[in-house]
Structure formats: C-alpha cells, structure tokens
C-alpha positions in Angstrom: 4.7 6.0 25.4 4.0 5.6 29.0 6.0 8.7 29.6 4.2 10.8 27.2 1.5 13.4 28.1 -0.5 13.0 24.7 -0.1 11.7 21.3 -0.2 13.5 18.1 -1.1 11.8 14.8 0.1 14.0 12.0 -0.6 11.8 9.1 -2.0 14.0 6.1 -2.7 11.1 3.8 -4.9 8.0 4.0 -3.9 5.5 6.6 -5.0 1.8 6.4 -5.8 1.4 10.1 -3.4 3.6 12.5 -2.5 0.9 14.9 -0.1 3.4 16.5 -3.3 5.3 17.6 -4.8 2.2 19.4 -1.3 1.7 21.0 -1.2 5.4 22.3 -4.8 5.0 23.6 -4.0 1.6 25.4 -1.5 3.6 27.2 -4.2 6.1 28.3 -2.8 8.9 26.1 -5.3 11.6 24.9 -5.0 11.8 21.0 -4.9 14.6 18.6 -5.3 13.2 15.2 -5.6 14.3 11.6 -9.3 14.4 10.7 -9.1 11.8 7.9 -12.1 9.4 7.1 -10.3 6.0 8.4 -8.9 7.7 11.5 -12.3 9.4 12.3 -13.8 6.0 12.2 -11.2 4.3 14.7 -11.3 7.3 17.0 -14.4 9.5 16.7 -15.0 11.3 20.0 -12.2 9.5 21.7 -9.7 12.0 20.4 -9.5 15.6 19.3 -9.5 16.0 15.5 -7.8 18.7 13.7 -7.6 19.8 9.8 -4.5 17.7 8.2 -2.0 20.1 7.0 -3.4 23.1 8.9 -0.9 24.1 11.7 -3.5 26.5 13.3 -5.9 23.7 13.6 -3.4 21.4 15.3 -2.5 24.4 17.7 -6.0 24.7 18.7 -6.5 21.0 19.2 -3.3 20.9 21.4 -4.4 24.0 23.2 -7.8 22.6 24.0 -5.9 19.5 25.5 -3.4 21.3 27.3 -5.7 23.9 29.1 -8.7 21.7 30.0 -7.8 19.2 32.7 -11.3 17.6 32.8 -11.4 17.2 29.2 -7.9 15.7 29.1 -9.1 13.3 31.8 -12.2 12.4 29.8 -10.2 11.8 26.7 -7.8 9.5 28.6 -11.0 7.4 29.9 -12.4 7.5 26.3 -9.0 6.4 24.9 -8.8 3.3 27.2 -12.3 2.3 26.4 -11.8 2.8 22.7 -8.6 0.8 22.8 -10.5 -2.1 24.4 -12.6 -2.2 21.4 -9.6 -3.5 19.3 -8.2 -6.1 21.5 -6.5 -8.9 19.7 -9.1 -11.6 20.3 -12.0 -9.4 19.1 -10.0 -8.1 16.2 -9.0 -11.7 15.1 -12.5 -12.8 15.2 -13.8 -9.9 13.2 -11.1 -10.6 10.5 -12.1 -14.2 10.4 -15.7 -13.5 10.0 -15.0 -11.0 7.3 -12.6 -13.4 5.2 -15.5 -16.2 5.6 -18.0 -13.8 4.3 -15.7 -12.7 1.4 -14.7 -16.1 0.3 -18.0 -17.8 0.6 
C-alpha cells in the first residue's frame, strides 16, 4: 500500500467492518468508498463516497480526487486521523467494554 496513490473500496454488499479501509488510511491513502451504511460510519468525511454498483459515480469520485490536489492532501490528513481512532489498544478496550455490557 505505501506505493499506492489512493485506495478504492468497491464492495457492493454489506461489510462487517472493512479493516482494509483503516489499513489504507493508516498508510495515508485517500479512499473512495462504496457508500454503504457500515462503511459510511467508519469513514464519513475521511473518504469520498460513491454509489455502489454505479461506475459513473465511481468515476466522478476518482476524478475529484485526481484533479484537486488540495482535496487529496486534506483526505490524506483526514485518513491518518481517522485511522488513529481505530488503534488496537482503543479498539480492544471498546470490545471489552461492549462484551461486559452484553454479558452482564
């Protein structure tokens, strides 16, 4: 991933979490993503959404990232910040707290 210019997430169905999205963002990659509920919650404005299964929508998202240098730089910064939200320590703590709430 360190040699990529961007990451395109083309999943058309539901995804449990999309760890690969966070991995791409941890590498500072701007992400174009299928605008699905779970993915939208993970990335929000830290990526560029497009309509799943719609090649024109994907083309517009990629064109936007390719043409606008400042937007791409902002997406890179947002990607790194978003990836930090999911570091292993914080995620492990949240999973533990959730497990305790569910099992009590």
